[in-house]
C-alpha positions in Angstrom: -20.9 7.3 18.2 -23.8 8.1 20.5 -21.5 7.2 23.7 -18.9 9.8 22.0 -21.2 12.7 21.5 -22.9 12.1 24.8 -19.4 12.2 26.5 -18.3 15.5 24.1 -21.7 17.0 25.5 -20.6 16.2 29.6 -17.3 18.1 28.6 -18.5 21.4 26.5 -21.4 21.7 29.3 -18.3 21.6 32.0 -16.2 24.0 29.7 -19.4 26.1 29.1 -20.1 26.2 33.3 -16.3 27.4 33.7 -16.9 30.2 31.0 -19.4 31.6 33.5 -17.8 31.1 36.8 -14.6 32.5 35.4 -16.1 35.2 34.8 -16.1 37.8 32.0 -12.2 38.0 30.6 -10.7 34.6 31.8 -14.4 33.0 30.3 -13.9 33.3 27.0 -11.6 30.4 26.2 -14.1 28.1 27.9 -16.8 29.2 26.1 -15.2 29.3 22.7 -13.8 25.4 23.7 -17.8 24.3 24.4 -19.0 26.2 21.3 -16.6 24.7 19.5 -17.4 21.0 21.1 -21.6 21.8 20.3 -20.6 22.4 16.9 -18.7 19.2 16.6 -21.9 17.2 18.0 -23.9 18.9 15.7 -21.6 18.1 12.9 -21.0 14.3 13.9 -25.0 13.5 14.5 -25.2 15.0 11.2 -23.3 13.1 9.3 -23.8 10.2 10.7 -27.3 9.8 10.1 -27.5 7.4 7.0 -25.2 4.8 9.1 -28.0 4.9 12.6 -30.4 6.1 11.2 -32.2 2.2 11.7 -30.6 2.3 15.2 -33.0 2.4 17.9 -30.7 3.9 19.9 -30.6 6.8 17.0 -33.4 8.6 18.9 -31.4 9.6 21.5 -28.1 10.1 19.0 -30.3 13.3 17.8 -31.2 13.9 21.9 -27.9 14.5 22.7 -27.9 16.9 18.9 -30.8 18.9 20.7 -29.1 19.2 23.6 -26.0 20.9 22.4 -28.1 22.9 20.0 -29.6 25.1 23.2 -26.6 25.4 25.2 -25.5 26.8 21.6 -28.8 28.9 21.6 -29.5 28.2 18.2 -33.5 28.1 18.0 -34.1 28.4 15.2 -31.8 24.8 14.6 -33.9 23.7 17.8 -37.1 24.3 16.9 -37.2 22.4 13.9 -35.6 19.2 15.2 -37.7 19.7 18.6 -40.7 19.2 16.0 -39.3 16.2 13.9 -38.4 14.3 16.7 -42.1 14.7 18.3 -43.7 13.9 15.2 -41.2 10.4 14.5 -41.2 9.5 18.2 -44.4 10.9 20.0 -44.5 7.9 22.5 -39.9 8.4 23.2 -39.7 8.7 26.9 -37.8 11.6 25.8 -40.8 13.8 24.5 -41.3 16.0 27.9 -37.3 17.7 27.4 -38.4 17.9 23.5 -41.6 19.3 24.9 -39.8 21.9 26.8 -37.6 22.9 24.4 -39.4 23.8 22.0 -41.5 25.8 23.7 -38.0 27.7 25.3 -36.4 28.0 21.1 -40.7 29.2 20.7 -40.7 31.5 23.5 -36.5 32.5 22.4 -37.8 33.1 19.3 -40.5 35.5 19.9 -38.0 37.5 21.3 -35.6 38.0 18.6 -38.2 39.2 16.7 -39.5 41.8 18.7 
């Protein structure tokens, strides 16, 4: 399941990039595709939580969800996920990136509240 989520993220990121490069009008389709795929990733992770929570690679699954939330610009949920991740997995190899997600989400939430 994690491999599938990661593959979907790769496709979504490419669609997102194509959408930016295609310009305003043509890019809408790519951005919409990207958004649908990213939402599917978040859903897959949430719906499979009970199946994989004891798997040693589940933490990578959560990280993929954070990648999706970051591209979706869902900073409130990203902040919560990053806090949970850093608390539950303080020694994980990807914590430097999660700390970056956390900082970015705080900055973006601050901008939204101005």
